C-alpha positions as CSV (number, residue, x, y, z in Angstrom):
1,M,17.0,6.7,2.8
2,K,14.6,3.8,3.7
3,K,11.8,6.4,4.2
4,I,12.5,7.8,0.7
5,L,12.6,4.4,-0.9
6,L,9.5,3.3,1.0
7,F,7.6,6.4,-0.3
8,I,8.8,5.8,-3.9
9,S,7.9,2.1,-3.7
10,L,4.5,2.8,-2.5
11,S,4.1,5.3,-5.3
12,I,5.0,2.6,-7.8
13,G,2.7,0.3,-6.0
14,L,-0.3,2.4,-6.9
15,S,-0.4,0.6,-10.2
16,I,-0.4,-2.8,-8.5
17,N,-2.2,-2.1,-5.3
18,L,-5.7,-3.3,-6.0
19,L,-7.3,-1.2,-3.3
20,A,-10.5,0.9,-3.5
21,Y,-13.3,2.1,-1.3
22,N,-16.4,0.0,-2.2
23,Y,-19.6,0.3,-0.1
24,G,-21.8,-1.8,-2.4
25,T,-25.5,-1.0,-3.0
26,I,-28.1,-0.3,-0.3
27,E,-30.1,-3.3,-1.4
28,K,-27.1,-5.7,-1.1
29,N,-25.9,-4.2,2.3
30,T,-29.5,-4.3,3.7
31,I,-29.7,-8.1,3.0
32,G,-26.2,-8.6,4.5
33,C,-26.9,-6.6,7.6
34,E,-30.2,-8.5,8.2
35,N,-28.2,-11.7,8.1
36,G,-25.8,-10.3,10.8
37,L,-22.9,-9.2,8.6
38,A,-21.2,-6.4,10.5
39,L,-19.4,-4.9,7.5
40,S,-22.7,-4.8,5.6
41,C,-24.3,-2.8,8.4
42,S,-21.4,-0.4,8.6
43,N,-21.4,0.0,4.8
44,L,-25.1,0.6,4.9
45,G,-24.4,3.4,7.3
46,S,-21.9,4.9,4.9
47,N,-24.5,4.6,2.1
48,Y,-27.0,6.6,4.1
49,L,-24.3,9.1,5.2
50,R,-23.5,9.8,1.6
51,K,-27.2,10.4,1.0
52,D,-27.3,12.9,4.0
53,N,-29.6,10.7,6.0
54,E,-27.8,11.0,9.3
55,E,-30.5,9.2,11.4
56,L,-30.2,6.0,9.4
57,A,-26.5,6.4,9.0
58,K,-26.0,6.6,12.8
59,F,-28.3,3.6,13.4
60,Y,-26.5,1.3,11.0
61,I,-23.0,2.4,11.8
62,T,-23.7,1.8,15.5
63,K,-25.3,-1.6,14.7
64,G,-22.2,-2.5,12.6
65,T,-19.8,-1.5,15.4
66,E,-21.8,-3.5,17.9
67,L,-21.6,-6.6,15.7
68,F,-17.9,-6.1,15.1
69,R,-17.3,-5.9,18.8
70,K,-19.4,-9.0,19.4
71,Y,-17.5,-11.1,16.8
72,C,-14.2,-9.7,18.0
73,E,-14.9,-10.8,21.6
74,E,-15.8,-14.2,20.2
75,G,-12.2,-14.5,18.8
76,N,-12.7,-13.3,15.2
77,G,-9.4,-11.5,14.3
78,K,-10.8,-9.8,11.2
79,A,-13.7,-8.4,13.2
80,C,-11.2,-6.9,15.6
81,F,-9.3,-5.4,12.7
82,D,-12.4,-4.0,11.2
83,L,-13.5,-2.6,14.6
84,A,-10.2,-0.8,14.9
85,D,-10.9,0.8,11.5
86,R,-14.3,1.9,12.7
87,F,-12.5,4.1,15.3
88,H,-10.4,5.9,12.7
89,G,-12.6,9.0,12.7
90,T,-16.0,7.4,12.1
91,K,-18.5,10.2,12.5
92,F,-20.9,8.4,14.9
93,S,-18.4,6.4,16.9
94,K,-18.6,7.3,20.6
95,D,-15.3,5.9,21.6
96,S,-13.4,7.0,18.5
97,N,-9.9,7.3,19.9
98,L,-6.3,6.0,19.2
99,S,-6.1,3.9,22.3
100,A,-9.2,1.9,21.1
101,V,-7.5,1.5,17.7
102,A,-4.4,0.0,19.5
103,K,-6.5,-2.2,21.7
104,Y,-8.3,-3.8,18.7
105,Y,-5.2,-4.2,16.6
106,H,-3.7,-6.1,19.6
107,M,-6.8,-8.3,19.7
108,A,-6.7,-8.9,15.9
109,C,-3.0,-9.9,16.1
110,N,-3.6,-12.1,19.1
111,N,-6.3,-13.9,17.1
112,K,-3.8,-14.5,14.3
113,Y,-5.1,-11.9,11.8
114,G,-2.1,-10.8,9.8
115,K,-3.0,-7.2,9.0
116,G,-3.7,-6.5,12.6
117,C,-0.1,-7.5,13.5
118,I,1.2,-5.4,10.6
119,E,-0.7,-2.3,11.7
120,L,0.3,-2.9,15.3
121,G,4.0,-3.2,14.3
122,A,3.7,0.1,12.3
123,G,2.1,1.7,15.4
124,Y,5.1,0.8,17.5
125,K,7.5,1.9,14.8
126,R,6.0,5.3,14.4
127,G,5.0,5.9,18.1
128,R,1.4,6.4,17.0
129,I,-2.0,5.0,18.2
130,S,-1.1,5.9,21.8
131,L,2.1,3.7,21.7
132,K,5.6,4.7,22.5
133,K,8.2,3.9,19.8
134,D,9.4,0.4,20.5
135,K,11.6,-1.1,17.8
136,E,11.6,-4.6,19.4
137,K,7.9,-4.8,19.7
138,S,7.5,-3.4,16.2
139,L,9.7,-6.1,14.7
140,E,8.0,-8.8,16.7
141,N,4.5,-7.9,15.6
142,Y,5.6,-7.3,12.0
143,A,7.2,-10.7,11.9
144,K,3.9,-12.3,13.2
145,G,1.9,-10.4,10.6
146,V,4.1,-11.6,7.7
147,K,3.8,-15.2,9.1
148,Y,0.0,-15.1,9.4
149,L,-0.4,-13.4,6.0
150,N,1.7,-16.2,4.4
151,Q,-0.5,-18.8,6.0
152,E,-3.7,-17.0,4.7
153,C,-2.2,-16.6,1.2
154,D,-1.3,-20.3,1.2
155,N,-5.0,-20.9,1.8
156,N,-5.7,-18.8,-1.4
157,I,-7.2,-15.8,0.4
158,A,-6.7,-13.2,-2.3
159,A,-6.7,-10.1,-0.1
160,S,-3.9,-11.6,2.1
161,C,-1.8,-12.4,-1.0
162,K,-2.3,-8.8,-2.2
163,D,-1.2,-7.3,1.2
164,L,1.8,-9.7,1.3
165,S,2.9,-8.8,-2.3
166,L,3.1,-5.2,-1.2
167,I,5.1,-6.0,1.9
168,Y,7.7,-8.0,-0.2
169,S,7.7,-5.2,-2.8
170,I,8.8,-2.4,-0.5
171,E,11.8,-1.9,1.7
172,M,10.6,-2.4,5.2
173,Y,12.1,-4.5,8.1
174,D,14.3,-6.4,5.7
175,T,11.4,-8.2,4.1
176,H,12.2,-6.7,0.7
177,N,12.0,-9.6,-1.8
178,T,11.3,-8.4,-5.3
179,K,11.0,-11.9,-6.8
180,K,8.5,-13.1,-4.1
181,G,6.6,-9.9,-4.3
182,F,6.2,-10.3,-8.1
183,S,5.2,-13.9,-7.7
184,L,2.5,-12.9,-5.2
185,Q,1.2,-10.2,-7.5
186,K,0.6,-12.8,-10.2
187,K,-1.1,-15.1,-7.7
188,T,-3.3,-12.3,-6.4
189,F,-4.5,-11.4,-9.9
190,K,-5.3,-15.1,-10.7
191,L,-7.3,-15.5,-7.4
192,Y,-9.4,-12.4,-8.0
193,K,-10.1,-13.5,-11.5
194,E,-11.2,-16.9,-10.2
195,M,-13.4,-15.2,-7.6
196,C,-15.1,-13.2,-10.4
197,A,-15.8,-16.4,-12.3
198,Q,-17.8,-17.4,-9.2
199,K,-19.8,-14.1,-9.5
200,D,-18.0,-12.4,-6.7
201,D,-18.4,-8.6,-7.1
202,E,-15.1,-7.8,-5.3
203,G,-13.2,-10.4,-7.4
204,C,-14.6,-8.7,-10.6
205,F,-13.8,-5.2,-9.3
206,Q,-10.2,-6.1,-8.4
207,T,-9.7,-7.8,-11.8
208,A,-11.1,-4.8,-13.6
209,Y,-8.8,-2.5,-11.6
210,A,-5.8,-4.6,-12.5
211,Y,-6.6,-4.4,-16.2
212,H,-7.3,-0.7,-15.7
213,R,-3.9,0.1,-14.2
214,G,-1.8,-2.7,-15.6
215,R,1.4,-4.3,-14.2
216,K,4.3,-5.5,-16.4
217,G,4.8,-9.2,-16.2
218,V,1.5,-9.6,-14.3
219,V,-1.3,-8.1,-16.4
220,E,-1.1,-5.7,-19.4
221,I,-3.3,-2.7,-19.5
222,D,-6.5,-3.5,-21.3
223,W,-9.3,-0.9,-20.8
224,K,-11.8,-2.9,-22.9
225,K,-11.5,-5.8,-20.5
226,A,-11.5,-3.4,-17.5
227,K,-14.9,-2.1,-18.7
228,E,-16.2,-5.6,-19.0
229,Y,-15.1,-6.6,-15.5
230,Y,-16.3,-3.4,-14.0
231,K,-19.7,-4.1,-15.6
232,K,-19.8,-7.6,-14.1
233,S,-18.9,-6.2,-10.7
234,C,-21.6,-3.6,-11.0
235,E,-24.1,-6.3,-12.0
236,Y,-23.1,-8.3,-8.9
237,G,-23.7,-5.3,-6.6
238,Q,-20.5,-3.3,-6.4
239,E,-21.8,0.3,-6.7
240,S,-18.5,2.1,-7.4
241,A,-17.8,-0.3,-10.3
242,C,-20.7,1.1,-12.1
243,W,-19.3,4.7,-12.4
244,R,-15.7,3.5,-12.8
245,G,-16.7,1.5,-15.8
246,K,-18.6,4.3,-17.4
247,E,-15.7,6.7,-16.9
248,I,-13.3,4.6,-19.0
249,D,-12.7,5.9,-22.5
250,V,-11.0,3.1,-24.4
251,S,-9.8,5.4,-27.1
252,K,-7.5,7.1,-24.6
253,Q,-5.7,4.0,-23.5
254,I,-2.6,4.5,-25.7
255,Q,-2.2,8.1,-24.3
256,Y,-2.5,6.8,-20.8
257,E,0.1,4.1,-21.4
258,R,2.6,6.6,-22.8
259,K,2.2,8.9,-19.8
260,K,2.5,5.9,-17.4
261,E,5.8,4.8,-19.1
262,I,7.2,8.3,-18.6
263,G,6.0,8.3,-15.0
264,E,7.8,5.0,-14.3
265,L,11.0,6.5,-15.8
266,N,10.6,9.6,-13.6
267,T,10.2,7.3,-10.6
268,R,13.4,5.5,-11.5
269,L,15.2,8.8,-11.7
270,M,13.9,9.7,-8.2
271,I,15.3,6.4,-6.9
272,K,18.6,7.1,-8.5
273,K,18.7,10.5,-6.9
274,S,18.0,9.1,-3.5
275,I,20.7,6.4,-4.0
276,E,23.2,9.1,-5.0
277,A,22.2,11.2,-1.9
278,K,22.7,8.2,0.3
279,K,26.2,7.5,-1.2
280,W,27.2,11.1,-0.5
281,D,26.0,11.0,3.1
282,D,27.9,7.8,3.7
283,R,31.0,9.4,2.1
284,V,30.8,12.4,4.4
285,K,30.4,10.3,7.5
286,R,33.4,8.1,6.5
287,Q,35.5,11.2,5.9
288,M,34.5,12.9,9.1
289,K,35.5,9.7,11.0
290,E,38.9,9.8,9.3
291,L,39.4,13.5,10.1
292,N,38.5,13.0,13.7
293,D,41.1,10.2,14.2
294,T,43.0,11.3,17.3
295,N,46.1,9.4,16.1
296,K,46.6,11.7,13.2
297,T,48.7,14.9,13.5
298,K,47.4,18.3,12.5
299,A,49.6,18.3,9.4
300,E,48.3,14.9,8.4
301,K,44.7,16.0,8.9
302,E,45.3,19.1,6.7
303,E,46.8,17.0,4.0
304,L,43.9,14.6,4.2
305,L,41.3,17.4,4.0
306,K,42.9,18.7,0.8
307,K,42.8,15.2,-0.7
308,M,39.2,14.8,0.3
309,K,38.1,18.1,-1.3
310,L,39.6,17.1,-4.6
311,E,38.1,13.6,-4.5
312,N,34.7,15.1,-3.6
313,I,34.7,17.5,-6.5
314,S,35.5,14.6,-8.8
315,W,32.8,12.4,-7.2
316,K,30.1,15.1,-7.5
317,K,30.9,15.5,-11.2
318,E,30.5,11.7,-11.8
319,S,27.3,11.7,-9.7
320,K,25.9,14.6,-11.8
321,K,26.8,12.8,-15.0
322,R,25.1,9.6,-13.9
323,L,21.8,11.5,-13.2
324,E,22.1,13.5,-16.4
325,N,22.3,10.1,-18.3
326,E,19.0,9.1,-16.7
327,K,17.4,12.4,-17.7
328,K,18.6,11.8,-21.3
329,I,16.8,8.5,-21.3
330,I,13.6,10.2,-20.3
331,D,13.9,12.9,-22.8
332,K,14.6,10.4,-25.6
333,K,11.6,8.3,-24.6
334,K,9.4,11.5,-24.5
335,K,10.5,12.3,-28.0
336,E,9.8,8.7,-29.2
337,L,6.3,8.9,-27.8
338,G,5.6,12.4,-29.1
339,L,5.2,13.9,-25.6
């Protein structure tokens, strides 16, 4: 059940998760790399890889990896985290393997970088990145991650507030807190907007993305503003913002909003279905426990089984009715919107 809700929550989160792959321009990354910025060197490698220049791509990706390793060994938790990411299938990474990923997530967490702890906890939970499943260690690292992210968000680090808002918005390790998640989403949007005012390309990009997708109670969809902020991000050096802004057709916003509203209702129906399925599973387990009671006679069990069958038929009818009511709401809304 938790897995189902987690998937659904993450699907809902697509409209609030301000994530995107942004490599920036070659010019911007060249300057950054020359100034010793590991991420700029790595991004520069990605720039050249996309332009099919493997020689320069290999050179800059390798240089970026070496810088990440250097800063990581000096105690920079984010560098350790970024280094782990380099080993997730990077084309020119010699030691691209899962044990290296685990190693650097450990180092990131030990250096109090929240996302490193979260990923490490997820690794223990799933038994991936060369780790055996270990619930205790998973919970321990996850708790550390939430603690560090809270500290970073308190210091107005927008990316940490964003990550934290998702953690509180989904059902995982009993951290589910809708009110806090919603509050953090608002704070995240405000911080990115403030970053944009300081001519930060990422701040403008994330602000544009928020206006592009919208989030009730946080930011309403406004494609005109989205285009404006994508344009600013593009001007400040965010390459992907350039084509994203050009692709937006403001005249189609209403059509998008209608489809989005139906999508949210369909997601709600999925959640209802998963809840009904969970109720049924719990019901069956409870009934089986009663039937397996050794203190009951054979006659008592037969009588109980007959009673259960009748109750289950009635319960299934009610469950079906509840789901049909949800479907009627969707059909009514589609009719109202002309879809």
